[in-house]
N, C-alpha and C positions, 0 to 999 in steps of 0.2 A: 428545469428551474424557472425559466421564463414563463411557461404556462401557469405554474403555481403562483407566480407574482401577479399575473393577469387575473387569476381566479380570486386571489385575496383582495386585489384592488376593486374588482367588481362587487364582491360581497360587502367590502367596507363602504363603497359608494352607495349601495342599497340601504345599508344601515344608517348612513349619514342623512339620506333623504328623508328618513322617517323621524329624525330627531329635530327638536326645536333649536333655534340659534343659541339659546342659553345652554341647552344640553350639550351641544357641540363644543361650546367654549369650555364648559366644565371638563368634558372628556379630553380636550386638547391640553388643558392645564394639568390634568392628572398624568397624561402621557409624558409631557415635558418634564414634570416633576420627577417621575420615575427614572427617566433617562438622565436627568441631571444628577440624581442621587447615585445611580450606577456609575456614571462617568467620574464623579468626584471620589467615590469609594475606590475606584480602580486606579485613578491617575493622580490624585492629590496626596501630598504627604500628610500623615496624621498629626494631630496636635500632640505636644509632649515630646517631640523628637527634633525640635528646632536646632539644638546644638549638634546633633548627629547630621542633620541636613546641611548645616554650615560646613561641617568637616568634609562631607561628600562633595560639596561645591568647590571647596578648596583643592580637593584631590583630583576630581574629574568633573568639570563644570557641566558638560552636556553628554547625554547618553545617545550618541549618534548611531551606534550599532543597533541598539534596541529599536530606535525609530526606523532605521533602514530595513530591519527585518520585518517590521510591521508594514511598511510601505510595499515591500516586495510581495508579501503574502496577499495584501489587498489587491495589488496590481494583477497578480496571477489569477486571483478569484474573479476579478472584473473581466479579464479576458475569457475565462471559462463561462462566465455568466452570459456573455454576449456571443460566445462561439457556438459551434455546432455540437450536438450531443447533450445528453442529460447527465446530471451529476451522479445519478444512480447507476449509470452504465459504466462498468469497469473499463471498457475500451476508451471512454472519455478521459478517465483518470490516467490511464496508461499513455494516452496520446499527449497529455500535458506534462508528462514526466513522472507519473506515479511508478511505484516499484512493483515488480513481480519476478520471482526467482528465475523463471525459465527464460526471461529476457535479460535481466540484470547480469546473470552469470554467464551469458553468452555474448560478451563484448559490450554490454551497455551498463558498465559499472557506474557511470555518471548518475544513474537513477538513485543510487544511495543518497546523493545530495539533493537532487531536484525534487524527490518525493517529499522532502520537508516543507516545500512551499506549495503543495497541491492539497486541496481539501475536498471532502465529500459533499459539502453543502455549507450553508450560512451558519448553522449551529456549530459545526465542526470548526469553522474559521473563528467564530466569536469565542468559543471555548479556548482555543489555542492562544488567541490574542489576549484574552483575559488572564490566562496563566502566565503570559510572557511580560506584559507591560510593566506592572509594578515591581515584580521580582527582578526583571531585566534592568530596569532603571536603577534600582538599588545596587545590584551586584556589579553592573558595568562601571558605575561611578566609584564603587569601593575597590574593586580589584583592577580596574583599568580596562579599556576596550580590547586590548590585545589578548589578555588572559581570558576575558569574558568570551570573546569570539572563539578562542581555542577550545574552551570547555563546551560551548554550544555545538561547534562542529564535531568535536571528538565524540560527544555523547550521541549526537544525531547519527553519525556514520556507524558507530559500533552498535547502536540500537537497531539500525537498518540491517546490518549484517546478521545480527542475532535473529531478527525477524525473518530473514530469508532462510536461515538454518532451521527455525522452528516451524514456519509456515511457508514453504517454498513455492506453493502455487496460489497463494493469496495475494490479491492486489492491495498494496499498502500506500498510504498517503498521510500527510500531517507531520507536525513537528513535536509530537508528544514525547518521543525519545529524547530530543534535544532539550525540551523544557524540563522534563524530569531530571536531566543532567544538571540544569541550573539549580533545581531544588537540592540535588546532592551537593553541589558547590555551596549552597547556602548553609546546609547542615554542617559541612566541614568548616566553613567560616565561623559559624556560631561556636563550634567546639574550640577553635583556636582563640576565639574571643574570651573564653573562660580562663585561658592561660595568661593572656596579656590584655590589659584594659587601657583604653584611651578614649578620646573624643570620637574615634571612628568605630568603637565597639557598638554593635547593633543593639539599640535599646528595645525593650518590650513594646513600647508604643509604636515603633517602626514595624515590628513584626505583626502587630494587630492590623496595621494598614494593608498588609498583604492578603489578609484572609478572604476578602470578597472575590478577587481574581483567582486565587488558589482554589477556593470552593467551587466556583463555576467550572474551572478546568478539571478538577478531580471528579466532580459529579458526572460530568459528561463522559469522561473516559472510563469511569467505573461502570456506568450504565452500558456503554458500547463495547468495551473490551474486557470487562471483568475486574475483580479486585486486584489481582496480581497479573498484569499483562507482561508480555515480553518487553515492550517499550519501557514500562515502569521499572522492571528488573534491571535491564541493561543501562538505561539512562541514569537511574539513581546510583548504581554502582560506579559507573564511569565518572559521573559528576563528583561523587564523593571522593573517589581515589584521586582524581585530578585536583580537587580542592585541597585534599590533605597534602598533596605535594606542592601545590602552587601557593597556597595561602598561609604558609608558615610566616609569622610576623607581619601578616597583612594589616594588622591593626596599626602598625607604625609606618608601613610603606607598601606600595603596590608590588606585586610579584615582579622580579627582574625579567627582562626580555629573554635572557639566555635560558633561564629555567622554563619559561613558557615554550620557547622553541624546542627544547629538549623533550618536554612533555608532548608536544604536538608531533614531533618526529616519532616518539615511542608509540603514540596512538596510530599513526599511519602504518607503522610496522605491524602492530597488532591486527589492524584491519586487514592487511595483506595476508597475514598468517591465517586468520580466521576465514577469509574469503577463498583461499587457495583450494581447500577440499570441495568447495561448492561450485567450482568452475564447470561450465558445460552441462548444467542440469537439463535433462531432456524435456522437450516440449511435447508431452504426450497428447495434449488437446489438439495440437497441430497435426500430429500423426493420425489421430482419429478422424479429423476432418478430411485428410487425404484418402484414408481408407473408405470413408463413406462416399466421397466423390468417385472413387474407382468402382465401387459397387453399383452406384447409379449408372455410370457410363457403360460398364461392361454388361450389366443386366439389360439395359435399354438396347444396346447393340445386338445382343443375343436374341431378345424377343423380336426385334425387327427381322433378323435372319430367319427365325422360326416362321414368321408370317410369309416370307418369300418361299421357304421350304414347302409350306402347305399349299402354296399356289403353284408349285412345280417349277419355280424359277431357279432354285439351287437344289443340289442333291444332298444326301446324308453325309457324304464325304466332305463337302464344303462346310457343312454345319459343324462336323467334327473338327475340322481344321480351325474354325473360329474358336471352339471351346478349348482346343489345345493352346491356341495363342493366348487366350485369357488365362489359362492355367500357368503359362510361362510368366505372364505379368505378375501373377500371384506369387510365384516362386521368387521372383526378384524382390517383391515387397517383403516376403518372409525373410529372405536373407538380410535385407535392410533392417528389419525390426530386430533380428537376432544380434546385429552389430551395435544396437543402442545400449549404452551404459549410463550410469548415474541417473536412474529413474527416481524422481521424487517419491518419498515414502507415501504421500497422499495419493499418488497416481499408480501405485503398484497394481491394484485391482483393475484399473482401467487398462493398463498395459497388458495384463494377463488376458483380459477379454478380447482385445484386438488381435493379440498373437494367436489366440485360439480360433478366432474367426478366420484369419488369413489361412491357417493350416487346413481347417475344415473346408473352406471355400476352394482352395487349390485342389483338395481331394475330390470335391464335388465336380469340378470342371474336368478333371482327368477321367473320372468315372463316366461322365457324360460323353466325352469324346470316345472312350473305349466302347461304351454301349452303342453309340451311333454307328461306329465302324463295324462292329460285330453283329449289330441288329439284335442285341440281347436286352430284353425287357427287364430282367432281374438286375442287371448292372445299372440300367437307367433308374430303377427304383432306389438302388443304393445311392445314386447320385442325388436324387431328390431328398433322401433322408439326410445325407451330409449337408446339403444346402439348407435344410430347415435348421439343423443344429448350428450351422455357421451364422445364420441370420438371428437365431436366438442369442448367440454370443455377442453379436453386434448390437442387439437391443440392450444388452446389459451395460454397454458403454453409456447409454443415455442416463441410466440410473447412477452410474459412477460419476459422471460429469456433474449431475445435480447435487450429489453429496459432496 
């Protein structure tokens, strides 16, 4: 990200050098005007909803939770911006708390929460903040900070669990699930508002004021995740259900704390139930890396021994003993792979490829040892054939990892 900023700064500097002072002033005014328009559209209350805004101020004067969420998101992004690693590198996202099923389900369940505050880049951050600020300010002041926080957290956690179940080997980041949950809460609140009306009933003018932020948020996530993403499904459903439970009679008063606690406890229970079958997802990419390291190490050691054998420094028996030792290592690795369960669906072909490689490579080393001890060229040729088949299977792991 930092190199991109430097590049943009250099290009902008070159453009500014070619402009006259009057052109620079006009361009600055245009930029400031556009930023002012966007900021007002996203943050200011629309005209025509003054009575509603007064009712919100009487109920909850300040939206501290929404402000806090924005500050945390920006702070994490600033840390990533000036830290090591590129935003496009999944390892950077994971290092800052992004989610990935093979680590989340192996004792790092905290990633379900931290991933909500990690973003892939400035556009991702801007889209999530735009989707949060106006809707969050309205809902937090209407339902109260406790209920608002409960819906945000519940939607984010359940969307994250659903994302692990659907895409267990994908790196995930962002608060889209939690923000979609707020939209579900908004829909439920609007429906309850049709039953009972008061000064706290959300007017159409207030809804019109939400559209710029919602539009930015939806356009970004539709373009990057598709029309019906897992975060959209889970977030909207959870937010709507929580809203339907919590916001009954919200027009007359905020949801009672007891009801919010009950809903939050139920959410935690559902998260645990949904996460239980996902425990211990196998990290097949890690296994592939270990297999490739073993292939490099053993092949290098054997080639070095072959060089000594050709110079007469060791005999065929010693070379055969080395091959048998490598075959024994492969047997241990094969047994280990056979014990692995809960392989992610997206990594089944990868797991099949490395299992096939280990079996064939073990066979090739045993045949090589047998051929060296007996001095049988036909057996050594079989070993070469098994080795080629094993390495072909290993090459398939590269294609599987890319997919």
